[in-house]
C-alpha positions as CSV (number, residue, x, y, z in Angstrom):
1,M,-100.5,-11.5,-29.9
2,R,-97.3,-11.5,-31.9
3,A,-98.1,-8.1,-33.4
4,K,-98.8,-6.7,-29.9
5,S,-95.5,-8.1,-28.6
6,L,-93.7,-6.5,-31.6
7,I,-95.1,-3.1,-30.8
8,V,-94.2,-3.3,-27.2
9,L,-90.6,-4.4,-28.2
10,M,-90.4,-1.4,-30.6
11,L,-91.7,1.0,-27.9
12,L,-89.1,-0.3,-25.4
13,F,-86.4,0.0,-28.1
14,T,-87.4,3.7,-28.7
15,M,-87.3,4.4,-25.0
16,C,-84.0,2.9,-24.3
17,V,-81.9,3.4,-27.5
18,I,-79.0,5.7,-27.4
19,V,-79.8,9.0,-28.9
20,P,-76.6,10.9,-28.1
21,G,-77.1,14.4,-26.9
22,D,-80.9,14.2,-26.7
23,E,-80.5,13.4,-22.9
24,S,-78.9,16.7,-21.6
25,L,-77.0,16.9,-18.3
26,A,-78.3,20.5,-18.0
27,G,-79.3,21.1,-14.4
28,E,-78.3,17.6,-13.5
29,A,-75.2,16.3,-11.6
30,L,-72.8,14.2,-13.5
31,V,-72.8,10.6,-12.0
32,E,-71.3,7.4,-12.9
33,F,-73.7,4.7,-14.3
34,S,-74.6,2.2,-11.7
35,D,-73.4,-0.7,-13.8
36,T,-70.1,0.8,-15.0
37,A,-68.1,1.2,-11.7
38,G,-64.8,-0.6,-12.0
39,H,-65.5,-1.4,-15.7
40,W,-62.5,-1.2,-18.0
41,A,-64.3,1.6,-20.1
42,A,-65.9,3.4,-17.1
43,G,-63.8,6.6,-17.8
44,S,-64.7,6.7,-21.5
45,I,-68.4,6.0,-20.8
46,T,-68.6,8.8,-18.2
47,E,-66.7,11.1,-20.5
48,C,-69.2,10.4,-23.3
49,R,-72.1,11.1,-20.9
50,A,-70.5,14.4,-19.8
51,N,-70.0,15.5,-23.5
52,G,-73.5,14.5,-24.7
53,L,-72.2,11.8,-26.9
54,M,-73.8,8.7,-25.4
55,S,-76.5,8.3,-22.8
56,G,-78.0,5.4,-20.9
57,Y,-81.2,3.6,-20.0
58,P,-83.8,4.2,-17.2
59,D,-82.6,3.5,-13.6
60,N,-79.1,5.1,-14.4
61,I,-77.7,2.0,-16.2
62,F,-75.5,1.8,-19.3
63,K,-75.4,-1.9,-20.3
64,P,-71.7,-1.6,-21.3
65,S,-71.6,-5.3,-22.5
66,Q,-74.7,-5.1,-24.7
67,S,-74.1,-5.0,-28.5
68,L,-74.8,-1.8,-30.3
69,S,-77.4,-2.1,-33.1
70,R,-76.6,-0.7,-36.5
71,V,-79.1,2.2,-36.1
72,E,-77.7,3.0,-32.5
73,A,-74.2,3.0,-34.0
74,L,-75.2,5.2,-36.9
75,V,-77.0,7.7,-34.6
76,T,-73.9,7.8,-32.5
77,V,-71.6,8.5,-35.5
78,N,-73.9,11.2,-36.7
79,R,-73.9,13.0,-33.3
80,A,-70.1,12.6,-32.9
81,M,-69.6,14.2,-36.2
82,G,-71.7,17.2,-35.2
83,W,-74.4,16.5,-37.8
84,S,-77.3,16.5,-35.4
85,S,-78.6,19.8,-36.6
86,Q,-79.1,18.4,-40.1
87,V,-81.2,15.4,-39.1
88,N,-84.5,17.2,-39.0
89,T,-84.0,19.0,-42.4
90,V,-82.6,16.1,-44.5
91,S,-84.9,14.8,-47.2
92,T,-85.9,11.1,-47.0
93,S,-87.6,11.2,-50.5
94,G,-86.4,8.5,-52.9
95,I,-85.2,6.1,-50.1
96,N,-86.9,2.8,-49.5
97,F,-86.5,2.1,-45.8
98,P,-87.0,-1.4,-44.3
99,T,-90.4,-1.8,-42.8
100,D,-89.0,-2.5,-39.3
101,L,-87.0,0.7,-39.2
102,W,-88.7,3.0,-36.7
103,E,-89.8,6.3,-38.2
104,Y,-87.6,8.3,-35.7
105,F,-84.4,6.9,-37.2
106,R,-85.2,7.2,-40.9
107,N,-83.8,10.8,-41.0
108,H,-80.6,9.6,-39.4
109,V,-80.2,6.9,-42.1
110,A,-81.0,9.4,-44.9
111,L,-78.4,11.8,-43.5
112,A,-75.7,9.0,-43.3
113,A,-76.6,8.2,-46.9
114,N,-76.3,11.8,-48.0
115,K,-72.8,11.9,-46.2
116,Q,-71.9,8.9,-48.3
117,L,-71.5,6.6,-45.3
118,M,-73.7,4.1,-47.1
119,I,-75.2,3.5,-50.5
120,K,-78.9,4.4,-50.7
121,S,-79.7,1.3,-52.8
122,D,-78.5,-1.0,-50.0
123,I,-80.8,0.6,-47.4
124,P,-83.9,-1.6,-48.1
125,M,-81.9,-4.8,-47.4
126,M,-80.1,-3.5,-44.3
127,K,-81.0,-5.0,-41.0
128,F,-80.8,-1.8,-38.8
129,N,-81.9,-3.5,-35.5
130,D,-79.2,-6.2,-35.8
131,P,-75.8,-5.8,-33.9
132,A,-73.4,-3.5,-35.8
133,P,-70.3,-5.4,-37.1
134,R,-66.9,-3.8,-36.4
135,I,-66.1,-3.4,-40.0
136,E,-69.3,-1.3,-40.7
137,V,-68.6,1.1,-37.9
138,A,-64.9,1.2,-39.0
139,L,-65.9,2.1,-42.5
140,W,-68.5,4.7,-41.4
141,L,-65.8,6.5,-39.3
142,A,-63.2,6.2,-42.1
143,K,-65.7,7.8,-44.6
144,A,-66.9,10.5,-42.0
145,L,-63.3,11.4,-41.1
146,D,-61.9,10.9,-44.6
147,L,-59.3,8.5,-43.5
148,K,-57.3,6.1,-45.7
149,G,-54.3,4.1,-44.9
150,N,-52.1,1.4,-46.4
151,G,-54.3,-1.5,-46.7
152,A,-51.4,-3.6,-48.0
153,G,-49.7,-3.0,-44.6
154,L,-52.4,-4.7,-42.6
155,N,-51.2,-8.0,-41.1
156,F,-54.2,-9.3,-39.2
157,T,-54.5,-13.1,-39.3
158,D,-58.0,-12.8,-40.5
159,L,-57.2,-10.3,-43.2
160,N,-59.0,-12.5,-45.7
161,K,-62.3,-11.7,-44.0
162,I,-61.8,-8.0,-44.8
163,P,-62.9,-7.2,-48.4
164,A,-59.9,-6.0,-50.5
165,T,-61.9,-2.8,-51.4
166,S,-62.3,-1.9,-47.8
167,R,-58.7,-2.5,-46.5
168,D,-57.5,1.1,-47.1
169,M,-60.2,2.6,-45.1
170,V,-59.8,-0.1,-42.3
171,A,-56.1,0.7,-42.3
172,G,-57.0,4.4,-41.9
173,V,-58.9,3.9,-38.6
174,V,-56.4,1.3,-37.4
175,E,-53.3,3.5,-38.1
176,A,-55.1,6.4,-36.3
177,G,-55.6,4.3,-33.2
178,I,-59.5,4.6,-33.5
179,I,-60.3,1.0,-33.7
180,T,-57.6,-1.6,-32.7
181,G,-57.1,-5.2,-33.3
182,L,-58.2,-8.0,-30.9
183,P,-56.1,-10.7,-29.1
184,G,-54.4,-13.1,-31.5
185,N,-53.8,-10.3,-34.0
186,L,-57.4,-10.5,-35.2
187,F,-59.6,-7.8,-36.5
188,E,-62.9,-9.8,-36.3
189,P,-64.8,-7.8,-38.9
190,S,-68.1,-9.5,-38.2
191,K,-67.9,-9.3,-34.4
192,S,-70.5,-7.0,-33.0
193,L,-69.4,-3.8,-31.2
194,T,-70.5,-3.4,-27.6
195,R,-71.6,-0.1,-26.0
196,A,-68.4,0.1,-24.0
197,E,-66.3,-0.4,-27.0
198,M,-68.2,2.4,-28.8
199,A,-67.7,4.7,-25.8
200,S,-63.9,3.8,-25.9
201,I,-63.8,4.7,-29.5
202,L,-65.5,8.1,-29.0
203,G,-63.1,8.9,-26.1
204,R,-60.1,8.4,-28.3
205,L,-61.7,10.6,-31.0
206,L,-62.3,13.3,-28.5
207,K,-58.7,13.1,-27.0
208,D,-57.2,13.2,-30.5
209,K,-59.5,16.2,-31.5
210,K,-60.9,14.2,-34.4
211,I,-64.4,15.1,-33.2
212,A,-65.6,18.0,-31.0
213,S,-68.0,17.9,-28.0
214,P,-71.5,18.8,-29.3
215,E,-71.6,21.7,-26.8
216,G,-68.0,22.7,-27.6
217,K,-67.0,22.3,-23.9
218,Y,-64.2,19.8,-24.2
219,H,-60.6,21.0,-23.9
220,T,-57.2,19.4,-23.6
221,G,-54.1,20.9,-22.2
222,Q,-51.5,21.1,-19.4
223,L,-52.7,21.4,-15.8
224,T,-50.9,24.4,-14.5
225,S,-52.4,24.7,-11.0
226,V,-54.9,23.0,-8.6
227,D,-56.6,25.1,-5.9
228,W,-58.0,22.4,-3.6
229,V,-59.4,25.0,-1.1
230,N,-61.4,27.0,-3.6
231,K,-62.0,24.0,-5.9
232,K,-60.6,25.5,-9.0
233,I,-58.1,24.3,-11.8
234,S,-56.1,26.2,-14.3
235,V,-55.3,24.7,-17.7
236,Q,-52.9,25.8,-20.5
237,T,-54.5,24.9,-23.9
238,T,-53.5,25.6,-27.4
239,S,-55.7,28.7,-27.3
240,G,-54.5,30.1,-24.0
241,S,-54.7,29.7,-20.2
242,G,-58.1,29.4,-18.4
243,T,-59.2,28.9,-14.8
244,Y,-62.3,26.8,-14.3
245,P,-64.3,26.4,-11.1
246,L,-65.2,22.8,-10.3
247,A,-68.9,22.0,-10.5
248,G,-70.8,20.9,-7.3
249,S,-70.5,17.4,-8.6
250,Y,-67.5,16.6,-10.7
251,M,-65.6,13.4,-11.6
252,V,-62.0,12.6,-12.0
253,Y,-60.5,9.7,-13.8
254,K,-56.9,8.4,-14.3
255,D,-56.0,5.4,-16.4
256,G,-59.6,4.8,-16.9
257,K,-60.3,4.4,-13.2
258,R,-62.2,6.9,-11.0
259,T,-60.0,8.8,-8.6
260,T,-60.1,11.9,-6.5
261,L,-58.9,15.5,-7.0
262,D,-55.9,15.2,-4.8
263,A,-54.6,12.5,-7.1
264,I,-53.8,15.0,-9.9
265,R,-50.9,17.4,-9.9
266,A,-49.9,20.5,-11.8
267,G,-48.0,19.5,-15.0
268,E,-50.2,16.7,-15.9
269,C,-51.9,16.5,-19.3
270,V,-55.7,16.6,-18.9
271,G,-59.0,16.5,-20.8
272,I,-61.7,18.5,-19.2
273,T,-65.4,19.0,-19.9
274,L,-67.4,22.1,-18.8
275,D,-71.0,22.4,-18.2
276,G,-73.3,25.2,-19.5
277,S,-72.1,27.5,-16.8
278,G,-68.5,27.0,-17.5
279,N,-67.9,24.8,-14.5
280,C,-65.6,21.7,-14.8
281,I,-67.7,18.5,-14.4
282,F,-65.2,15.9,-15.8
283,I,-61.4,15.6,-15.7
284,A,-59.4,12.9,-17.5
285,I,-55.8,12.6,-16.6
286,Q,-54.1,11.7,-20.0
287,D,-50.9,9.9,-20.9
288,G,-47.9,11.0,-19.0
289,T,-46.8,14.1,-17.0
290,V,-46.1,17.1,-19.0
291,T,-43.7,20.1,-18.7
292,T,-44.1,23.1,-21.0
293,S,-41.3,23.9,-23.4
294,E,-40.1,27.6,-23.7
295,Q,-40.6,27.1,-27.4
296,T,-44.0,27.4,-29.3
297,S,-44.5,25.9,-32.6
298,T,-45.3,28.1,-35.6
299,T,-49.0,26.9,-35.4
300,G,-49.2,28.3,-31.8
301,S,-49.5,24.9,-30.1
302,V,-47.8,24.3,-26.9
303,S,-44.8,22.0,-27.2
304,V,-44.6,19.4,-24.5
305,S,-42.4,16.6,-23.5
306,Y,-43.5,13.7,-21.2
307,S,-41.4,13.0,-18.1
308,G,-43.0,9.5,-18.2
309,N,-40.8,9.1,-21.4
310,R,-37.5,9.2,-19.6
311,G,-35.4,6.1,-19.3
312,Y,-32.0,4.5,-20.2
313,I,-30.7,3.1,-23.5
314,V,-30.9,-0.7,-23.3
315,N,-29.2,-1.5,-26.6
316,K,-28.1,0.1,-29.9
317,Y,-28.4,-1.6,-33.3
318,W,-27.5,-0.2,-36.7
319,D,-31.1,1.2,-37.4
320,N,-32.9,1.0,-34.0
321,F,-32.4,1.3,-30.3
322,S,-34.4,0.3,-27.1
323,V,-35.2,2.3,-24.1
324,R,-36.2,1.1,-20.6
325,F,-38.6,3.7,-19.1
326,S,-39.1,4.7,-15.5
327,D,-42.0,2.4,-15.2
328,G,-39.9,-0.6,-16.1
329,S,-41.3,-0.9,-19.6
330,V,-39.1,-1.3,-22.7
331,E,-39.7,0.1,-26.2
332,E,-37.9,-0.2,-29.4
333,F,-37.5,2.8,-31.8
334,Y,-36.1,3.3,-35.3
335,I,-33.8,6.2,-35.8
336,N,-35.1,7.3,-39.2
337,G,-36.1,11.0,-38.8
338,V,-35.1,11.2,-35.2
339,K,-32.9,14.0,-33.8
340,F,-30.4,13.4,-31.0
341,I,-29.8,16.4,-28.8
342,E,-27.2,16.9,-26.0
343,K,-27.0,20.2,-24.0
344,G,-29.0,21.9,-26.9
345,Y,-26.6,20.6,-29.6
346,S,-27.3,18.0,-32.2
347,I,-25.2,14.8,-31.9
348,T,-24.9,11.8,-34.2
349,Y,-26.6,8.5,-33.4
350,G,-23.1,6.9,-33.0
351,A,-22.5,9.1,-30.0
352,L,-25.4,7.5,-28.1
353,Q,-24.1,5.1,-25.4
354,K,-25.7,2.1,-23.9
355,G,-27.1,2.9,-20.5
356,T,-27.4,6.7,-21.2
357,Y,-30.1,8.6,-19.4
358,V,-32.5,10.1,-22.1
359,E,-35.8,11.7,-22.7
360,V,-37.9,10.6,-25.7
361,V,-40.1,13.3,-27.3
362,R,-43.0,11.8,-29.0
363,S,-44.9,13.2,-32.0
364,G,-48.2,11.2,-32.4
365,S,-47.4,7.5,-32.7
366,S,-43.6,8.1,-33.5
367,I,-40.8,10.1,-31.9
368,S,-39.1,13.2,-33.1
369,E,-36.2,13.7,-30.6
370,V,-34.0,11.9,-28.2
371,R,-32.5,14.3,-25.5
372,I,-29.4,13.3,-23.5
373,L,-30.1,14.1,-19.9
374,E,-27.6,14.5,-16.9
375,G,-27.4,11.4,-14.8
376,D,-25.5,8.1,-14.4
377,R,-25.4,5.5,-17.0
378,K,-27.5,2.4,-15.9
379,V,-28.2,-1.0,-17.2
380,F,-30.9,-3.4,-15.9
381,G,-31.3,-7.1,-16.1
382,E,-31.5,-10.5,-14.4
383,V,-28.5,-12.0,-12.7
384,E,-27.2,-15.1,-14.5
385,K,-23.9,-15.5,-12.6
386,I,-22.0,-13.4,-10.2
387,S,-18.4,-13.3,-8.6
388,S,-16.3,-11.0,-6.5
389,Q,-14.9,-9.6,-9.9
390,S,-17.8,-9.7,-12.4
391,I,-21.5,-10.1,-12.9
392,G,-23.2,-11.6,-15.8
393,I,-26.8,-10.5,-16.6
394,I,-29.5,-11.2,-19.1
395,D,-30.5,-7.6,-20.3
396,E,-33.9,-6.2,-21.2
397,D,-33.3,-7.3,-24.8
398,N,-32.6,-10.9,-23.7
399,R,-28.8,-10.6,-24.3
400,D,-26.2,-12.2,-22.1
401,I,-23.6,-9.5,-21.0
402,T,-20.8,-9.6,-18.4
403,Y,-19.5,-6.5,-16.6
404,T,-16.4,-6.0,-14.5
405,L,-17.1,-4.9,-10.9
406,T,-14.9,-2.1,-9.6
407,G,-12.9,-2.6,-6.4
408,G,-15.2,-0.4,-4.3
409,V,-18.5,-1.3,-5.9
410,S,-21.5,-0.2,-3.8
411,I,-24.0,-2.9,-3.3
412,K,-27.5,-2.2,-1.9
413,D,-30.9,-3.8,-1.8
414,K,-34.2,-2.3,-3.1
415,D,-34.7,-0.5,0.2
416,N,-31.2,1.2,-0.2
417,R,-29.7,-0.9,2.6
418,S,-26.0,-1.9,2.3
419,A,-25.5,-5.6,1.3
420,D,-22.7,-8.0,0.4
421,I,-21.9,-9.7,-2.9
422,E,-23.0,-13.1,-1.2
423,D,-26.5,-11.6,-0.9
424,I,-27.0,-11.6,-4.6
425,E,-28.4,-14.8,-6.3
426,A,-29.1,-15.9,-9.9
427,E,-32.5,-14.7,-11.3
428,M,-32.5,-11.6,-9.1
429,D,-33.3,-8.3,-10.9
430,V,-30.4,-5.8,-10.7
431,E,-29.7,-2.2,-11.6
432,L,-26.0,-1.6,-12.5
433,T,-24.4,1.9,-12.6
434,L,-21.6,2.1,-15.1
435,N,-18.5,4.4,-15.4
436,A,-16.8,5.6,-18.6
437,K,-15.0,2.2,-18.9
438,D,-18.3,0.2,-18.7
439,E,-17.3,-1.0,-15.2
440,V,-20.0,-1.4,-12.5
441,T,-19.6,1.2,-9.7
442,A,-22.9,0.6,-7.9
443,L,-25.3,-2.4,-7.9
444,K,-28.8,-2.4,-6.6
445,F,-30.8,-5.8,-6.4
446,N,-34.4,-6.6,-6.0
447,E,-35.5,-10.1,-5.2
448,T,-38.4,-11.1,-7.4
449,T,-41.4,-12.1,-5.4
450,G,-44.4,-14.3,-6.5
451,D,-44.7,-16.9,-9.2
452,L,-44.5,-15.1,-12.5
453,K,-44.3,-18.1,-14.8
454,G,-47.3,-20.0,-16.1
455,I,-50.0,-20.2,-18.8
456,V,-51.9,-17.2,-20.0
457,D,-55.6,-17.7,-18.9
458,Y,-56.8,-14.3,-19.9
459,I,-55.5,-11.1,-21.4
460,R,-57.1,-7.7,-22.1
461,I,-55.1,-5.2,-24.2
462,T,-57.6,-2.3,-24.3
463,G,-59.1,-0.2,-21.6
464,T,-57.8,-1.4,-18.2
465,K,-55.1,-3.7,-19.6
466,K,-54.4,-6.9,-17.6
467,I,-53.3,-10.4,-17.7
468,T,-54.1,-13.6,-15.8
469,V,-51.6,-16.4,-15.5
470,E,-52.1,-19.8,-14.1
471,D,-49.0,-21.2,-12.4
472,K,-47.8,-24.8,-12.2
473,D,-49.9,-25.4,-9.1
474,G,-53.1,-24.3,-10.8
475,D,-53.3,-21.1,-9.0
476,S,-54.3,-18.0,-11.0
477,H,-52.6,-14.6,-10.7
478,T,-53.9,-11.4,-12.3
479,Y,-51.6,-8.4,-13.0
480,Y,-52.3,-5.1,-14.6
481,L,-50.1,-4.2,-17.6
482,A,-48.0,-1.1,-17.6
483,N,-48.6,1.6,-20.2
484,S,-45.9,0.1,-22.3
485,V,-45.1,-3.6,-22.3
486,S,-42.2,-5.3,-24.1
487,V,-43.0,-8.7,-25.4
488,R,-40.1,-11.1,-26.4
489,E,-40.1,-14.5,-28.0
490,D,-36.6,-16.1,-28.3
491,D,-34.7,-13.1,-29.8
492,R,-37.7,-11.5,-31.5
493,T,-39.8,-8.5,-30.4
494,R,-43.5,-9.0,-30.6
495,N,-46.6,-6.8,-30.4
496,L,-48.7,-7.0,-27.3
497,D,-51.6,-8.3,-29.4
498,Y,-49.4,-11.4,-30.3
499,V,-49.8,-12.7,-26.7
500,D,-52.7,-15.1,-26.6
501,E,-54.4,-17.4,-24.1
502,G,-52.7,-20.8,-23.6
503,M,-49.2,-19.3,-24.1
504,N,-46.4,-20.2,-21.7
505,V,-44.9,-17.0,-20.4
506,E,-42.7,-15.4,-17.8
507,L,-43.7,-12.0,-16.6
508,T,-41.5,-9.1,-15.3
509,L,-43.1,-6.6,-12.9
510,N,-42.2,-3.1,-11.9
511,S,-42.4,-1.7,-8.3
512,A,-46.2,-1.1,-8.8
513,K,-46.7,-4.7,-9.5
514,E,-47.6,-3.9,-13.1
515,V,-46.3,-6.2,-16.0
516,T,-43.5,-4.4,-18.0
517,R,-42.3,-7.5,-19.8
518,I,-43.7,-10.7,-21.2
519,E,-41.3,-13.4,-22.4
520,I,-43.0,-16.2,-24.3
521,K,-41.5,-19.6,-23.6
522,D,-41.6,-22.7,-25.7
523,L,-44.5,-25.1,-25.0
524,T,-45.7,-28.0,-26.9
525,V,-49.4,-28.1,-27.6
526,V,-51.3,-31.2,-29.1
527,E,-55.0,-31.7,-29.9
528,G,-57.2,-34.6,-30.4
529,E,-60.1,-36.7,-29.1
530,V,-59.8,-38.5,-25.8
531,T,-59.9,-42.2,-26.3
532,Y,-58.7,-43.3,-22.8
533,I,-57.8,-41.7,-19.5
534,S,-56.5,-43.0,-16.2
535,T,-56.7,-40.7,-13.3
536,S,-55.2,-43.1,-10.6
537,G,-52.0,-44.9,-10.3
538,T,-49.8,-43.9,-13.3
539,K,-52.0,-41.1,-14.6
540,R,-52.1,-40.8,-18.4
541,I,-54.3,-39.9,-21.3
542,K,-54.6,-41.2,-24.8
543,I,-55.9,-39.0,-27.7
544,E,-56.6,-39.7,-31.3
545,K,-55.1,-36.9,-33.4
546,S,-56.5,-35.6,-36.7
547,N,-54.3,-38.1,-38.7
548,N,-56.1,-40.9,-36.8
549,K,-53.0,-41.9,-34.9
550,E,-53.5,-42.6,-31.2
551,V,-50.7,-41.2,-28.8
552,T,-50.5,-41.7,-25.0
553,Y,-49.2,-38.9,-22.7
554,Y,-48.4,-39.0,-19.0
555,L,-50.1,-36.5,-16.7
556,A,-47.9,-34.2,-14.6
557,D,-48.8,-33.8,-10.9
558,G,-51.2,-30.9,-10.4
559,V,-52.4,-31.0,-14.0
560,T,-55.1,-28.3,-14.5
561,V,-58.3,-28.9,-16.5
562,K,-60.3,-25.9,-18.2
563,D,-63.6,-26.0,-19.9
564,G,-64.1,-22.4,-21.4
565,G,-63.0,-20.2,-18.5
566,T,-64.1,-22.7,-15.8
567,S,-61.7,-24.8,-13.8
568,K,-62.6,-28.5,-13.6
569,S,-61.4,-31.6,-11.7
570,L,-59.5,-34.3,-13.7
571,S,-62.5,-36.6,-13.2
572,Y,-64.4,-34.3,-15.5
573,I,-62.4,-35.5,-18.6
574,D,-64.1,-38.4,-20.4
575,T,-63.8,-40.3,-23.7
576,G,-65.1,-38.5,-26.6
577,L,-64.1,-35.0,-25.5
578,D,-61.9,-32.9,-27.9
579,V,-59.1,-31.5,-26.0
580,K,-55.9,-29.4,-26.2
581,L,-53.0,-30.7,-24.1
582,Y,-50.1,-28.5,-23.0
583,L,-46.9,-30.3,-22.5
584,N,-43.8,-29.4,-20.4
585,D,-40.2,-30.1,-21.3
586,D,-40.6,-33.7,-20.2
587,D,-43.6,-34.2,-22.5
588,K,-45.9,-34.5,-19.5
589,V,-49.4,-32.9,-19.7
590,I,-49.6,-29.8,-17.4
591,R,-52.9,-28.5,-18.6
592,I,-55.9,-29.8,-20.4
593,E,-58.4,-27.6,-22.2
594,I,-61.7,-28.9,-23.5
595,I,-62.3,-27.7,-27.1
596,G,-65.6,-27.0,-28.7
597,S,-68.8,-25.2,-27.5
598,S,-71.0,-26.6,-24.9
599,S,-73.5,-24.9,-22.6
600,T,-74.8,-25.9,-19.2
601,V,-78.0,-25.2,-17.3
602,R,-78.8,-25.9,-13.7
603,G,-82.2,-26.7,-12.0
604,E,-84.3,-29.1,-10.0
605,V,-85.5,-32.3,-11.7
606,T,-89.3,-32.4,-12.0
607,S,-89.5,-35.5,-14.3
608,I,-87.3,-37.9,-16.3
609,R,-88.1,-40.4,-19.0
610,T,-85.3,-43.1,-19.3
611,S,-86.9,-45.3,-22.0
612,G,-88.1,-44.6,-25.5
613,T,-87.4,-41.0,-26.4
614,K,-85.4,-40.1,-23.4
615,R,-86.0,-36.6,-21.8
616,I,-85.6,-34.7,-18.6
617,W,-87.6,-31.8,-17.2
618,I,-86.1,-29.3,-14.8
619,K,-87.2,-26.4,-12.9
620,L,-84.9,-23.3,-13.3
621,S,-84.0,-20.8,-10.6
622,S,-86.3,-18.4,-12.4
623,G,-89.2,-20.8,-11.6
624,S,-89.8,-21.7,-15.2
625,E,-89.7,-25.3,-16.4
626,K,-87.7,-26.6,-19.4
627,N,-87.2,-30.0,-20.9
628,Y,-84.3,-31.4,-22.9
629,Y,-83.7,-34.6,-24.9
630,L,-81.0,-36.9,-23.6
631,S,-78.3,-38.2,-25.9
632,D,-77.9,-41.9,-26.2
633,D,-74.6,-42.1,-24.3
634,V,-75.5,-39.5,-21.6
635,K,-73.1,-39.6,-18.7
636,V,-74.2,-39.3,-15.1
637,T,-71.9,-38.3,-12.2
638,E,-72.3,-37.6,-8.5
639,G,-69.0,-36.2,-7.1
640,S,-66.4,-38.5,-8.6
641,A,-68.8,-41.5,-8.9
642,T,-70.4,-42.5,-12.1
643,K,-74.1,-43.3,-11.9
644,N,-76.8,-45.0,-14.0
645,L,-79.4,-42.8,-15.7
646,S,-82.0,-44.6,-13.6
647,Y,-80.4,-43.1,-10.5
648,I,-81.8,-39.7,-11.4
649,D,-84.8,-38.9,-9.3
650,K,-87.3,-36.1,-8.8
651,D,-86.2,-33.0,-6.8
652,M,-82.5,-33.7,-7.5
653,E,-80.3,-30.6,-8.1
654,V,-78.5,-31.1,-11.4
655,K,-76.4,-29.5,-13.9
656,L,-76.9,-30.4,-17.5
657,T,-74.2,-30.1,-20.2
658,L,-75.8,-29.6,-23.6
659,D,-74.2,-30.1,-27.1
660,D,-74.7,-27.8,-30.1
661,D,-78.2,-29.4,-30.8
662,D,-79.2,-28.8,-27.1
663,E,-79.2,-32.6,-26.3
664,V,-77.9,-33.4,-22.8
665,T,-74.6,-35.2,-22.9
666,R,-73.8,-35.1,-19.2
667,I,-75.7,-34.9,-16.0
668,D,-73.9,-33.7,-12.8
669,I,-75.7,-34.3,-9.6
670,L,-75.1,-31.3,-7.3
């Protein structure tokens, strides 16, 4: 029976495994997978499908959250590198394959070994059907693309988990932006790679032209025209200009989200995929809006500058400066190797003024030029104090600055309606226009709406970037992150991956309600085991810390409780739980997080034994029946009331909380 089950599983695996490029779209319309709509990697997944790099499972599903096995990842890398034609001719002699490696994949493994992605002597011990760790895929890509970086420059907090001999190659893929770090500045080398993450990696490789579409039908360039009537687009690429008819079924994505043709405009930078007939089946609108320069580089590539990279100088320092862009985001740049241009002439860095309107010209991950543009000088910030003669603000770099108001200063609200100085209050966001004497000639204010302060409950910094913050009332607010987000802690600039769950933050939003700035606020966090809790009268909690010292903390009104990502009532807290307490400035607990792993199951009680070896049997929603042993101190609750174990009866709907040994520690009657 076991052997038959194994054969069935292997057959299913063969049917469902990703074999990129083997499932052609020829003659078929490009459609989005049924389980990827709205997914953060939907754009990359569809792009991979259009370019024959990844395919899906029967019934048009992709399973984006499923881990990629080693052999699936290896096949995908082989295909992405354009080696598929070599698979059938590669020799497998002299290689001892694991017995559970399906015959179909042995040529792929042999090819990878010949390409020196892996060592032949390691193959017999490799578990190809197990999930592919991030570090192995990173090393395969580094070897395939011949990438090496500065391993000594890696600053991941779990750097000790990356072998020293592998760090230069890991640095190579990280510096190239192929594989990025995870929240908390972690690399997580042993963490398995999901199918969605692999699609995202392939999408970046395509965009950066590190790999080519297997059919050679992928192009990037500037969109020069859109013919909505005749359904055609024209694109200026490095090899020339081309006009492409749209296929009967085509898809358009912007910022990873599906959109429509009328959302794109001439001048935008795009990646397009053509079918076998030369019709466009996929359009991805890429970073920024571009305008073609009159100059062409010596290599013949089109020089472009991004209008999305226009903004105002926030502050200047001796070796770096910061810019506030049109979307409200702020970035810091170092001046080394940067040219400063005004009206076609070079100027010195010293001539650059605070508030100057500029355009930043990017070259890869760095910048090559800063061009001074025509326009008023402007500064932005939050009002700290204001009078009839001056205004004090906290600027985008968290610096306190006071400006003099001119006699006829123009004051308007965000809707451009005239207003009075009395309409401006502390903490409002303002835009100040300066004259040559650094005096304010015009002031525009925008009253901040919504509760933007709280504890980070969730943050995603890849794909569709977003953050969820829980406010002081326990309500959650989710915001998308702008393309560039400045992160500040005290007077220090942080990377976005520094922001982590549990941090106390204040968010700044742009007009599109996207987060452009995250300011990390001080918040005291303590951990320990609950030894006492009072949820009525003077609410307080006592915990025993790691030094065996017991400390009591008072609970703030509206304290929130979290177990994993699930909100709980205060009555859920019990003695013996390991918790993390978040304290406000008054040392009162505003948030309690339960630490440690526990799982829950729900079902209908079919039987229970309350003496001897205590056990409970429940019928799951699937119809199957399971039984669990009960811990000696199992707790039983119904609503806010504590019950005896003998209270549990047949047919009751319950939720069981299990410890690491799958013993029931708590029974909640539903």
